[in-house]
PLY file of the C-alpha trace (Angstrom):
ply
format ascii 1.0
element vertex 408
property float x
property float y
property float z
element edge 407
property int vertex1
property int vertex2
end_header
-0.07 -0.20 0.02
1.04 3.35 -0.51
-0.20 7.03 0.51
0.44 10.03 -1.64
2.19 13.10 -0.06
1.75 16.76 -0.76
4.43 19.37 -0.61
3.92 21.66 2.53
1.70 24.47 2.08
-0.61 22.23 0.13
-4.09 22.97 1.40
-6.07 20.02 -0.40
-4.44 17.21 1.57
-5.85 15.48 4.77
-4.19 14.57 7.89
-4.08 11.18 9.47
-4.32 10.67 13.36
-3.53 7.57 14.93
-4.22 7.32 18.56
-2.80 3.69 19.84
-4.09 3.37 23.50
-3.52 0.28 25.80
-6.50 -1.51 24.78
-7.92 0.41 21.61
-6.68 2.04 18.44
-8.49 5.23 17.18
-7.72 6.77 13.85
-8.86 9.51 11.88
-9.03 11.89 8.87
-8.89 15.70 9.38
-9.07 18.60 6.99
-6.11 20.89 8.09
-7.77 23.91 6.68
-7.96 26.54 9.38
-11.72 27.35 9.11
-12.32 23.48 8.98
-10.22 22.42 11.74
-10.80 25.18 14.22
-14.45 25.24 13.87
-16.14 21.92 13.30
-13.39 19.84 15.43
-14.94 16.70 13.64
-12.82 14.62 11.21
-13.65 13.57 7.68
-13.59 10.02 8.71
-12.81 8.12 11.93
-12.72 4.40 13.00
-11.97 2.67 16.40
-10.95 -0.79 17.63
-11.46 -1.97 21.26
-10.51 -5.13 23.01
-6.97 -5.31 21.20
-6.11 -8.51 23.34
-9.71 -9.97 23.63
-10.22 -13.95 22.61
-11.68 -12.86 19.48
-9.23 -10.30 18.31
-10.27 -6.84 17.60
-13.03 -5.53 15.51
-13.25 -2.39 13.59
-16.07 0.37 13.59
-16.27 3.44 11.41
-18.14 6.37 11.65
-21.37 5.97 9.51
-21.30 2.15 10.06
-23.48 0.34 12.35
-21.67 -2.93 12.24
-18.25 -3.99 13.57
-15.88 -5.17 10.92
-13.43 -8.28 12.00
-9.91 -7.35 11.14
-8.32 -9.29 8.56
-6.24 -12.20 9.65
-2.72 -12.89 8.62
-0.28 -10.38 9.79
2.54 -11.59 12.41
0.84 -9.62 15.38
-2.85 -8.50 15.94
-1.77 -5.04 16.19
0.08 -5.60 12.76
-3.05 -6.70 11.24
-5.04 -3.90 12.42
-2.46 -1.21 11.41
-2.65 -2.50 8.02
-6.40 -2.52 8.05
-6.67 0.99 9.39
-4.28 2.36 6.74
-6.06 0.41 3.88
-9.46 2.05 5.42
-8.16 5.41 5.36
-6.71 5.66 2.13
-10.21 4.28 1.03
-11.79 7.63 2.38
-9.48 10.08 0.91
-12.04 10.56 -1.71
-9.27 11.73 -4.10
-7.59 14.22 -2.16
-3.72 13.61 -1.06
-2.50 12.12 2.44
-0.49 15.08 3.76
0.78 13.93 7.07
0.42 11.37 9.60
0.60 11.92 13.49
0.66 9.87 16.27
-0.36 10.22 19.90
2.92 9.12 21.89
2.35 8.27 25.51
6.00 8.92 26.76
8.20 12.00 25.62
10.52 11.26 28.54
12.00 14.76 29.60
13.20 15.93 26.18
9.94 16.32 24.04
7.69 18.68 25.43
6.34 20.14 21.76
5.21 18.03 18.94
8.17 16.73 16.35
8.77 15.35 13.31
9.76 11.76 13.44
13.07 11.02 12.15
15.56 8.17 13.05
16.86 9.91 15.89
13.43 10.64 17.29
12.21 6.91 16.76
15.17 5.83 18.47
14.51 7.77 21.64
10.84 6.69 21.54
11.76 3.18 21.67
14.06 3.94 24.68
11.10 4.94 26.79
9.09 1.65 26.12
9.96 0.48 29.71
8.52 3.57 31.07
5.05 2.91 29.17
5.27 -0.73 28.42
1.46 -1.00 27.28
1.55 2.00 24.95
4.89 2.99 23.75
5.48 -0.21 21.78
2.15 0.16 19.91
2.93 3.54 18.80
6.41 2.81 17.66
4.85 -0.28 15.85
2.23 2.26 14.17
5.08 4.60 13.20
7.31 1.98 11.61
4.26 0.18 9.80
3.52 3.62 8.19
7.35 4.37 7.06
7.13 0.74 5.42
3.70 1.40 3.58
4.37 4.82 2.88
7.92 6.03 3.12
7.60 9.38 1.56
4.60 10.16 3.95
5.89 12.46 6.80
5.02 11.31 10.30
4.80 13.53 13.74
4.65 12.36 17.40
2.81 14.61 20.04
2.92 13.55 23.59
0.92 13.01 26.78
3.49 14.25 28.74
4.24 17.38 27.31
0.87 19.40 28.78
2.67 18.45 32.21
5.82 19.69 31.70
5.62 23.06 33.37
4.20 21.18 36.74
5.60 23.08 39.84
9.03 21.54 40.59
7.49 20.25 43.89
5.14 17.96 41.92
7.90 16.65 39.45
10.28 15.34 42.37
10.25 12.16 43.64
11.27 11.36 47.51
14.47 9.55 46.44
17.96 10.15 46.40
18.87 13.36 44.92
21.11 11.46 42.39
17.80 10.03 40.78
16.49 13.68 39.98
20.01 14.90 38.53
19.24 11.56 36.20
15.91 12.76 35.24
13.85 10.32 37.38
10.67 12.85 37.88
6.88 12.63 37.76
5.76 13.15 34.14
2.28 13.00 34.23
-0.09 11.45 31.16
-3.27 11.80 29.36
-1.67 15.27 28.37
-3.53 15.51 24.79
-7.14 14.85 26.69
-6.30 17.55 29.29
-4.87 19.78 26.94
-8.33 19.71 24.87
-9.92 20.14 28.26
-7.97 23.29 28.56
-9.35 24.64 25.21
-13.00 23.50 25.64
-13.88 24.09 29.29
-13.89 28.01 29.05
-16.30 27.75 25.99
-18.79 25.79 28.27
-18.07 26.86 31.70
-17.01 30.57 31.52
-14.53 31.92 34.00
-15.24 28.95 36.52
-13.04 27.07 34.41
-9.98 29.15 34.92
-10.45 28.52 38.65
-9.96 25.38 40.40
-10.75 22.45 38.40
-10.16 18.59 38.38
-10.65 16.59 35.46
-11.12 13.12 35.90
-9.77 10.95 32.43
-11.27 7.67 33.52
-10.86 4.79 31.18
-8.99 1.56 30.73
-6.07 3.87 31.87
-7.27 6.54 34.30
-5.56 9.78 35.92
-6.92 12.94 37.58
-5.42 16.48 36.83
-5.80 19.70 39.02
-5.94 22.68 36.80
-5.69 26.44 37.73
-5.77 29.12 35.12
-5.93 26.15 32.52
-2.58 24.73 33.52
-1.64 21.15 35.01
-0.85 22.00 38.79
-0.52 18.23 39.74
-1.59 14.88 38.42
-1.93 11.46 39.89
-0.07 9.48 36.97
3.74 10.27 37.73
7.21 8.68 36.54
5.41 6.12 34.46
1.42 5.28 33.48
1.40 3.06 36.24
1.01 5.48 39.17
-2.18 6.76 40.65
-5.71 5.66 40.30
-6.46 1.96 40.24
-7.28 1.31 36.51
-8.91 -1.50 34.53
-5.61 -3.75 34.49
-3.10 -1.65 36.43
-2.55 -1.35 40.07
-2.22 2.17 40.28
-0.19 3.88 43.51
1.08 0.77 45.34
3.15 0.47 48.23
6.75 -0.19 47.02
7.04 -2.60 49.99
4.38 -4.76 48.79
6.38 -4.92 45.12
9.84 -6.03 47.14
7.67 -8.47 48.81
6.39 -10.13 45.57
9.49 -9.92 43.92
11.49 -11.84 46.93
8.50 -14.57 47.79
7.37 -15.32 44.36
10.94 -15.05 42.76
9.46 -12.78 39.93
11.96 -11.47 37.42
11.37 -7.77 36.34
9.56 -8.77 33.18
7.15 -10.89 35.36
6.48 -8.19 37.79
6.04 -5.48 34.99
3.39 -7.95 33.53
1.75 -8.56 37.03
1.30 -4.70 37.64
0.13 -3.39 34.11
-1.73 -6.60 32.76
-2.96 -8.49 35.41
-3.83 -5.91 38.44
-6.76 -3.22 38.88
-10.22 -4.12 38.28
-9.29 -7.53 36.46
-6.96 -8.55 38.97
-9.27 -8.09 42.00
-12.64 -9.39 40.47
-11.13 -12.02 38.46
-14.10 -11.25 35.66
-13.13 -7.99 33.61
-11.34 -4.73 33.38
-14.50 -3.02 32.31
-17.12 -1.71 34.93
-19.75 -2.55 32.22
-19.10 -5.83 32.85
-18.79 -5.96 36.29
-21.58 -3.92 37.60
-24.33 -6.47 36.72
-22.32 -9.28 38.64
-21.88 -6.92 41.62
-24.92 -7.98 43.82
-23.86 -11.95 43.52
-19.89 -11.66 43.32
-18.21 -10.44 46.39
-14.94 -9.78 44.54
-16.26 -7.78 42.02
-18.10 -5.68 45.05
-14.56 -5.29 46.65
-13.30 -4.38 43.20
-15.64 -1.70 42.35
-15.76 -0.26 45.97
-11.66 0.03 45.81
-11.95 1.70 42.41
-14.58 4.50 43.31
-12.52 4.91 46.78
-9.42 5.52 45.08
-11.03 8.32 42.73
-12.47 9.87 45.66
-9.21 9.59 47.89
-7.30 11.28 44.97
-10.03 14.33 44.05
-9.91 14.81 47.85
-5.79 15.19 47.75
-5.89 17.52 44.54
-8.49 19.61 46.23
-6.46 20.02 49.02
-3.47 21.04 46.56
-5.78 23.39 44.86
-7.26 24.90 48.33
-11.07 24.22 47.14
-12.86 22.97 44.01
-14.94 24.62 41.84
-15.27 22.45 38.70
-15.06 18.55 38.66
-15.15 17.22 34.84
-15.73 13.58 33.93
-14.13 12.16 30.80
-13.04 9.26 28.77
-14.83 6.17 28.40
-16.10 5.48 31.65
-16.26 9.33 32.75
-18.24 9.94 29.83
-20.92 7.15 29.89
-20.97 5.17 33.05
-23.50 7.29 35.25
-23.14 4.57 38.05
-19.56 5.12 38.59
-20.24 8.81 38.27
-22.71 8.72 40.98
-20.68 6.60 43.19
-17.88 8.94 43.10
-20.28 12.06 43.75
-22.08 10.47 46.51
-18.72 10.46 48.45
-17.88 14.25 47.70
-20.65 15.73 49.48
-18.04 17.20 51.92
-16.78 19.68 48.97
-20.54 20.46 48.31
-21.02 18.02 45.32
-24.70 17.72 44.82
-25.75 15.36 42.02
-28.57 15.94 39.74
-29.66 12.03 39.47
-31.66 12.58 36.00
-28.97 14.78 34.56
-26.30 12.33 35.40
-28.63 9.34 33.85
-28.85 11.65 30.69
-25.07 12.04 30.51
-25.79 15.92 30.32
-22.78 18.60 30.15
-23.75 19.59 33.92
-24.85 16.89 35.93
-24.89 18.82 39.28
-27.78 20.72 40.69
-27.60 24.44 40.78
-27.19 24.63 44.45
-24.10 22.42 44.22
-21.00 24.42 45.46
-18.98 22.45 43.30
-20.02 22.25 39.60
-19.75 18.58 38.08
-19.56 18.10 34.54
-19.28 15.80 31.66
-17.31 16.49 28.80
-16.27 14.36 25.62
-12.78 14.26 24.65
-11.00 14.68 21.92
-7.47 13.72 21.67
-7.36 12.93 17.92
-8.07 16.65 17.32
-5.50 18.28 19.48
-3.04 15.76 17.71
-4.26 16.96 14.36
-3.99 20.75 15.36
-0.47 20.16 16.52
0.66 18.56 13.09
-0.95 21.48 11.48
1.19 23.88 13.33
4.42 22.00 12.24
3.28 21.84 8.66
2.55 25.56 8.68
6.23 26.16 10.16
7.88 23.68 7.77
0 1
1 2
2 3
3 4
4 5
5 6
6 7
7 8
8 9
9 10
10 11
11 12
12 13
13 14
14 15
15 16
16 17
17 18
18 19
19 20
20 21
21 22
22 23
23 24
24 25
25 26
26 27
27 28
28 29
29 30
30 31
31 32
32 33
33 34
34 35
35 36
36 37
37 38
38 39
39 40
40 41
41 42
42 43
43 44
44 45
45 46
46 47
47 48
48 49
49 50
50 51
51 52
52 53
53 54
54 55
55 56
56 57
57 58
58 59
59 60
60 61
61 62
62 63
63 64
64 65
65 66
66 67
67 68
68 69
69 70
70 71
71 72
72 73
73 74
74 75
75 76
76 77
77 78
78 79
79 80
80 81
81 82
82 83
83 84
84 85
85 86
86 87
87 88
88 89
89 90
90 91
91 92
92 93
93 94
94 95
95 96
96 97
97 98
98 99
99 100
100 101
101 102
102 103
103 104
104 105
105 106
106 107
107 108
108 109
109 110
110 111
111 112
112 113
113 114
114 115
115 116
116 117
117 118
118 119
119 120
120 121
121 122
122 123
123 124
124 125
125 126
126 127
127 128
128 129
129 130
130 131
131 132
132 133
133 134
134 135
135 136
136 137
137 138
138 139
139 140
140 141
141 142
142 143
143 144
144 145
145 146
146 147
147 148
148 149
149 150
150 151
151 152
152 153
153 154
154 155
155 156
156 157
157 158
158 159
159 160
160 161
161 162
162 163
163 164
164 165
165 166
166 167
167 168
168 169
169 170
170 171
171 172
172 173
173 174
174 175
175 176
176 177
177 178
178 179
179 180
180 181
181 182
182 183
183 184
184 185
185 186
186 187
187 188
188 189
189 190
190 191
191 192
192 193
193 194
194 195
195 196
196 197
197 198
198 199
199 200
200 201
201 202
202 203
203 204
204 205
205 206
206 207
207 208
208 209
209 210
210 211
211 212
212 213
213 214
214 215
215 216
216 217
217 218
218 219
219 220
220 221
221 222
222 223
223 224
224 225
225 226
226 227
227 228
228 229
229 230
230 231
231 232
232 233
233 234
234 235
235 236
236 237
237 238
238 239
239 240
240 241
241 242
242 243
243 244
244 245
245 246
246 247
247 248
248 249
249 250
250 251
251 252
252 253
253 254
254 255
255 256
256 257
257 258
258 259
259 260
260 261
261 262
262 263
263 264
264 265
265 266
266 267
267 268
268 269
269 270
270 271
271 272
272 273
273 274
274 275
275 276
276 277
277 278
278 279
279 280
280 281
281 282
282 283
283 284
284 285
285 286
286 287
287 288
288 289
289 290
290 291
291 292
292 293
293 294
294 295
295 296
296 297
297 298
298 299
299 300
300 301
301 302
302 303
303 304
304 305
305 306
306 307
307 308
308 309
309 310
310 311
311 312
312 313
313 314
314 315
315 316
316 317
317 318
318 319
319 320
320 321
321 322
322 323
323 324
324 325
325 326
326 327
327 328
328 329
329 330
330 331
331 332
332 333
333 334
334 335
335 336
336 337
337 338
338 339
339 340
340 341
341 342
342 343
343 344
344 345
345 346
346 347
347 348
348 349
349 350
350 351
351 352
352 353
353 354
354 355
355 356
356 357
357 358
358 359
359 360
360 361
361 362
362 363
363 364
364 365
365 366
366 367
367 368
368 369
369 370
370 371
371 372
372 373
373 374
374 375
375 376
376 377
377 378
378 379
379 380
380 381
381 382
382 383
383 384
384 385
385 386
386 387
387 388
388 389
389 390
390 391
391 392
392 393
393 394
394 395
395 396
396 397
397 398
398 399
399 400
400 401
401 402
402 403
403 404
404 405
405 406
406 407
């Protein structure tokens, strides 16, 4: 397969965005024309595959299509098959327009990459070196870049980073309580889900006015999950740290954990680093505790009859509430709480349980608005406004590559 490329400045081409998550892949084609990209915020075409590692393999769903399409077999890995399928489907929707550039959401940019960059061999080598810091995400993004290089060697590719939004965190939030030599070597809290938080920083003032510039916490709750405390729309603190393993309990990741428990497991179970990494990233969280699923949608119907599911969901909510309380203390209060990402946007039960335990900061939920997934789900009398916002990481990535093209 091949893709056409256009010279910088050609406005007819489209931009391909690839967002490789821990359990999903999202792809979209955007028109980079300023009037279209800035105003519509919607792609020309989009598709998504979930459950990448499920027993049946990923299925692909596109905008405008009701049915899921199984991904063709035959590639060395499910990811490779999916990437080839996505590329083919994207080319099929160009409608005679050339493909101008591709941009990838890359989870970890280390301490070096705080702005989007064009991918060259040196950048790609750096991205590979960060794989141990984000083993669920980074390899898939690297594989996507290399797959496109092979299929369309003349296509320009860019990377934008989830860590970049947090690069200006206060130093006290960046530092780890390790020997100072670790700080000097670059061990620090990076923070993640930055493209999602960057989108929120742009749209929240449109929907909530000056309130959004005050003390805001955004809860990005998906298969991976984190919170970000914002003031003046800038990151002030976040629950993920050096790796995407930190903070909230997640679908398969443990979140914050007593290091002593990790040392104990290593010693008593004689785990290798690779085995320990797999345990903490892929066998913990909701899946590990429940023994059933990493998805609250699958767990909630079984909750009444399964004590392990009850415990898993209770701890999941407790950890969210605890971290919201901690970030509220850092901000000195809370004006706006925003739920986003797959669970945050669509799971009214989880939102209700979190808000139920936040009455101490003046949260009063409107049950009907919550069930309807309304933009504002708190009562008018609530001291803290509670909102639901759809995130749009792909649009943010398209914005970034458009700026790179304009500067070329």
